C-alpha positions, 0 to 999 in steps of 0.5 A, a space after each residue: 351049469 353050462 359055460 357062457 362065452 362072449 366073443 369079441 370081434 372087430 370086423 365081419 364076424 365070420 369066425 364068430 358066426 362059425 363058433 355060434 353055429 358050432 355051439 348052437 345045440 350044445 348043452 355045455 357051452 353057450 355063446 351068450 354075447 358078441 362084443 365089438 369095438 366097431 359100431 359098423 362091424 358086420 359082426 353086430 348084424 350077424 349077432 342079430 341074425 343069430 339071435 345072440 345079444 350084442 354090445 358095442 363099446 369104445 376103446 376107452 370103455 375097454 381100457 377102463 373095463 367098468 362098463 364091460 365088466 358089468 356087461 360080462 357079469 350081467 350075462 354070466 360070462 365065464 370065458 372070452 373068445 377073441 375072433 378077429 378082435 384088434 385091440 389090446 386086452 387090458 390087464 384088468 380084464 385079464 385079471 378078471 378072466 385068468 386063462 379064460 381068454 383065448 385068441 386065434 392068430 392067422 400065422 404061426 406064432 411067434 412069427 408075424 405077431 404083435 401090433 399091426 400084424 393081422 389079416 392081409 398084413 400077415 399073409 403079405 409078409 409070409 409070402 414076401 419072406 418066402 415061407 413054405 408054410 403058414 397057419 393059425 395059432 390059438 393061444 391064451 391072451 396075456 398083457 402083450 399082443 400075441 405072446 400068451 401061451 400057445 394052445 394049438 397050431 394048425 399048418 398049411 402049405 404056402 405055394 409059389 403061386 399063393 397071393 395074400 388073398 389065396 393064403 387068406 382063404 387057406 387060413 380061414 378054412 383052418 380057422 373054421 375047422 379048428 377054432 370051435 373044437 379047440 374052444 370046446 377042448 379048452 373049456 372042458 379040460 
């Protein structure tokens, strides 16, 4: 039986699209659903273009988990990937999917993690602190923002000429290269 993935995203969904493309011809792993808490998120348009079912939900529906639990069950979801998803995952969902929810964070955790630390906020902080490297962290999701067990890190150099925008490009390249491969490794182990 193949493993069915649901991807949760809040924004443009470029990582979600990359993951869908990676598993497009897989017989073992299928992206069956894209979920977003933002009804205007471009990820929902990407899902339609990719022929992947998509669902919008509210923050209240996430917290109560009833609607989402039913939806995930209806799609036989075995594994959840957070790809640019900005809300905290409720304990009920973590309990339903123990060690089956992973996230990618655009920094080397535990630095630059927690509420409000996403996207350009992180890249600006890395540059302001004159860090010599940054990267991505793929980790299991637990009840606290960005504190789950780390699965994988990939690093890149931060140069004196980097801007938040140029660092974002480096980080995104790492995400595209690493995230689908690590998802596959975690699911198959």
